[in-house]
N, C-alpha and C positions, 0 to 999 in steps of 0.2 A: 926056300919056302917062306911065305909071309906069316908071321905069328900074330895072333889076335889077343889083345889084352882083355882081362875081365876087370871092370871098374864097378865099385859099389858106392852108393850114396844112401844115407839114412832116409832122406825124404824123396829124392828123385828116383832112387833105386834103378840105376842103369846097369844092366847086366849083359855080358856077351852072349850072343845067340849062335846057335849052330848054323854054319853057312848053308847047309842044305835047305833050311827052312825059308831061305830068301829066294830060292829058285821058283819063279812063278811063270806060268804059261804066258805067251805074248799077249793074248787077248785079256787075260786077267790083269797083267801089269798095266795095260793101256787103261783099263777101267780104274785100277787102284791109284795110279799116279801118272800124270802127264810126262812125256819124254822130256828130260832136261839134259843139258850139256854144260860143261865148264871145267875149269882147272880143278875145282873141288865141288863135289855134288852132295847135297843133303836131301834125302827123301824122308818123309814122315808118313807112315802107314798105320792107320788105326787098327786095333785088334778086330773090331767089328767093321766089316767092309763098308757099311753105310754110315759109320761113325756115330751110331746111336747106341747109347748105353742105358742101363737101369740105374736108378739112384741108390741101389744097394750094392753096386759093383764098382771096382776100380776102373778108371779110364786108362787104357793102355795104348801106347803108340810104340811102334818099332821104328827106330831111326837107322838109316843106312848112310854111311859116309864113305865117299870114294875120293881118293887123292890121285888125280890124273897127271900130276907133275912128278918130276924125278927128285923133288926136294922133300926133306922131312918137314912135316907141318905140325905145329904145336900151338894150341890156343884153348878156346872154351866153346862149349855147346851149352845153350841155355834155352829156357822157355818162359813165356809170360802168358798167363790166362786172364782174360777179362770177360765180363758179361757182354751181351750183345749191345749194351749201351756204353761200353768202354770202361766200366769200373773194374779195377784190378782186383783179382781174387787169389792169385797164387803166382809164384815164380821160383826158379831154381837154376843152377848152372853147375858145370863140372869141367875140369881140365881134361883135355884130350891131346893125344899125340898120334900121328899117323905116318908110317913110312912112305917114302916115295913110291908111287904106283901101288899103294896099299889101300886097305879098306877096313872099316870098323862097323860093327853092328851093335846097337844099344837098344835097351828097352826102357821106356818111361812109364812109371806107374804113378798115377795121380789118385789121391783119395776120392771116394764117392762125392758127387756133387748133387745139388738140389735140381729140381725140374727146371729145364730151360735150355737155351742154346748159349754156347760159349765160344769165343774166339781164342785160339791158341796159336801163338807165333813161336816157331823154333828158329833160333839164331845160331849161326856158326861164325865165330870171330877169330881170325888168324892174322898174323902180321901183314900179309899181303892179300888177304881175301876175307870178305864179309858177305854173308847171305842171310836172307830171312825167308822162311817158308811159312805161309799163312794158311791155317786150317780152321775149321769150325766143327765142333761136335755137339751133339744133342743128348739130353738126359730126359727120359720119359716124356717125349714130346706129345704123346696122346693125353697127357694130364695138364697141358698148358691151358690156362683159362684167361680170357680177356673180357673186359666190360663191353657190352653192347651199348652203343650210343644211338639208339633208335628213337627218332622223333615220335611224339605222341600221335601225330596224324600220318605216320609213315604208311600204314596199310590203306588208309583212305586216299592218300596222295596217289598211290600206284593203282588203286581201283579206278579212280577218276581218269588217270592217264590211259588205262586200258579202254575205258569207255570212249575216250576221245579217239583212240586208234580205230576202234570199231566203226566210227562214223566216216572214216576215210575209205572210199571205194578203192579196192586194190588195183583194179584195171590190169590184171596180169597179162603179160606177153611172154610167150614161150616160142623161141625161134631156133630151129635146128641149125647147127653149124657144121655143114657137111665138110668144110675145109679142115675141121679139127677132129671129126669123127673117124672111127676105124671100123673094120669089119666086126670087131668084138664089142665096141662101145659107141653109143650115140652121145654127142655133146650138144647141149642146148644152152643158149644164152637166155637168161630169165630177167624180166623187168617187172617192177610192181611199185605202186604208190604206198607210202608209209606215213608215219606220224607227221603232221604238219603238211601233208600232201607232197612231201619230197619223194623223188624217184630214186629207188635203190635197185641194184642189179646183183646177179649172181650167176653161178655156173652149175648146171645139172648134167651129170654123166651117168648114163644108164646102160648096163650090160644088155646085149642084144639077144640073149637066149630065151627070152619070153617069159621068165618067171617073175613072181613078185619078190621084191627084195626089201630087207631092212635098209634104213637110211643112216648114212654117216653125214651128219649136219655139222659143218665146220664154220666157226665164226672167227673174225680176223684179230690179229694182234694189233698193236698200236700203229695206226696209219700204215697198214700193210695191205698190199694188193694180192688177193687170192685169185688163183688161176684154176682152170679145170683140173680136177684130181683124177688122173687116169690110172691110179695104182690100186683101186679097190675092185676086186673080182667078186666079192660076196656081198657087197653093199652098193646101193645107189649113193653116189657122192653129190652132196649139195653144198657148195661153198658160197657164202653170202658176203658181199662187200657192203658193210653198213655205210651210212652217210659219211663222206669225207675220206673213204678208203677205196682203193682200187678204181673201178670204173663207176663209182657212185659219187663223183665229185662235181656234179652239175651246179650245185649251190654252194656247198662247203668244200673249199679246195685251199687248204692252208698247210703250213709246215708242222713238223712234229712238236716244236717248242710251243706252238700256240693252240694246238688242237684241244688239249685238255683244259684250256683257259677260256674257251668260248662261252661267254655269259656265266662265268664261274661265280659271280656275285649275285646271281638270281636263280634260286632253285627251280623256279617254274620254267625258265628258258635255258637252263644249262644244257650243253650239247648232249650229255649222256641220257637225258630224258628221251630224246628221239632215238639215240643209238640203241638203248635197251628195247624200245618198241620196234625198231627195225628187226631185231632178233625174233620177236614174237610174230611179226608179219611174215618172216621166213617160214615159221611153223604153219601159219595160215596157208601159205602157198603149198607146202608139202601135203597138208591134209585135204586140200581141195583139188589135188591132181593125182589121185590114186589110179586114175585111168592110164597113167604112164608106167604102171608097174610098181608104184610106191606102196609099201606096206606101212601105213601110217600108225599101226599099233606097235611098230618096232623102230623108233627113232632114237638114235643116240647123238648127243651134241658134244662137241669137243672144241677146245681152243687152248692156246698157249699165251702167256703174258696177259695183255688186255683181253685176248680171246678166252683165256681161262676164266676170267671173271665174268665175261659175257655169257659163257656157257653155263656157269653156275646160276647166274641171274635168270637166264632163260628157263632152266630147270625149276628154279624157285617159283617163278611166276606162272608156269604153265605145265600141267600134269601130262600133257601130250609127250613130253620128253620122258623116255623110259629108262635111259642110262646116261650118266654124265661122266666124262673124262676131262681132266684139266691139268695143265702144267703151269707152274710158277705164276699163280694168279695175281695180276697187277692190282694195286690199290687196296688189297686186303688189309683189314684192321688199320685203317689210315691214321688213327690217333697214335697207336704205338709205333707205327712207321715214322711218324714225325719225331718221336723221342729217339728211336734207334738211329735214324739218319743224321741226327744232330752230332753224333760221335764220329762220323766219317771225316777223314782228313780232306777229302775232296768230295763235293756233293755230286750225286748221280740222280738220274731220273727216278721217280717223278718229283722229288722235293727240290731238286736243282731248279726246276721250272717254277714250282710253287713259291719257293723262297725268293727267287728273282722277282716274281710278280709282287710278292709281299713287300719287298724292299723298294719297289718302284711306285707302290700305291700305299702311302702312309695310313690311309683310312681302312685299308683291307687287313684287318687283324686276323689272327688264327681263329678267334671265336667266330668271326664272320665267315671265314672259309668253311669251318665245320658246320655252320648253320645251313650251308648248301650241301656239302659233301656227305653229311650224315644221311641224306636221302639216297645216296648213290654208293656208299661203302658196301662192297660185296658181302662183308661180314654180316650186315644187317639182314641180308636175304637168306643167309645160310640155314637158319632154323626152318625155313619153308621148303627145303629140299628133302624129298622123301624117297627118291629113286636110288638105285645102286650108284656108288661113286668111286672113282679111282682118281687119285691125285699124285702127281710127281713134282718134286721140288729139288733145287740144287742148294746145298748147304752154304755155298760161297756167294749166293745171290744177295746183292745189295739193293737192287731194284725192288725185289719182293723178299724181305728178310724172312728166314725160315720160321721165326717165332710168329710172325704175322700170318703166314700161310697156314701154320698148324693151328693157330687160334681160330681162323676161319673154319678149317676142317673140323675142329672139335665142336663147333656150334652147329654143324650139319645134323639134322634130325634123323636122317636115314641110319638104320642099324646095319645096313649092308654097305660098308665103306672101307676102303683100304688106301694106304698111302705108301709111297716109296721115296726115300731120301737118297740122293746121289751125292756122295761125299765131295767129289772134286769138280762139280759143275757149278757154274755161276748162274746166269739167267737162262738156264736150259736144263734138260735132262739128257739121257744118253741112249745109245742103241738098245741096251739091255732093258731099259724101261719100256720102250716101244714094242719090243718082242713080248714082254710080259703083258702089256696092254692088249696086244693082238689076241693072245691066248685067253685073256680075261674076258674080252668082248665075245669071242666065239663061244665061251661057256655060257655067258649071260643070254645070248641069243640062240643057243643050242645049234650052232653051226658046226658040222663035222669037219 
């Protein structure tokens, strides 16, 4: 029988835990911690499944150590906590010893922390084995506040942009695709003219039982091609490919590294001015085709990554959106994202692209960058959102740091808003989130 030792630390307070408390159902384990293998395994599980704590409570993690070798292992387990900008705030370590094919369970207790998100790295250091498990936890994220960098003429700029869009005749084309349709759903290819008279396209999928349906309006991620959505039984599905995405590449057809840089030095011609208006033009289409069974009074817009921000901006600019759901919204709180991303060992999108451009164009200062992007930062649109909102984020996301996503969320004016944090996700959410979103939407639209 393998005996487990109890170890105490005045600051770290590592205590042995009952083995029975570690037995978790397979699905729960999958959500709590990705499957790992190795000679020695270190798992770190937050006491709160979503790794969100109050600033009045201790931050607690349960550590599981498994020695899959036949050898006695002796070394140290430690942790380092930093802010999301990389500033060290705490650390500690302890000596450990594990029998061959044995295990040990430890608890880490960390004194309460101030509001914000923190990186915590757990390290195991043995003579022939080293490993680091990287986690993030949040403290009172609903209290995070950030400065709005909203230009004085922001509202006038977008009002003028809307007026320019309205002058473009949409010239809608709706073409049934019998090759893609089924007995239960009709598929249509949709085409329309948008801002600057560019042609954009999308896919409309309509159930065939003759009822009027609410609409699931989906906008795309970053240079993503949306296809017909055949999975909705209680909604009409409308998937729009904005300019430069999917089948809307007649004029703009460039790679991912360059898409967000098109005319970045000119706020009037920046690519996202047209992209945001493409999303509004999609609403125009839906509201002008109620004869197809569309219930234009029940439109919800959704997107992930770039699509999450496009969904928010669409809801902000147009009250025809009745519900908003978004995941990991890209570009949110772009000023703080610049500061946070500066602490990464390796740069990631989007600032990997922006920093590369900055380095290749000496006259392109960050001040000049913000003189354009402040007109497009999703956070500046957030106070205009009045409809119900659901947001999901991954705490390990470096593309969209959780502090930036929560700052955007907290600026949303709607009082009917909820968020979900997924502790072990990067630039994504998980199955549980989408299950909850489905139930949440059915409640909002009173669908039995």
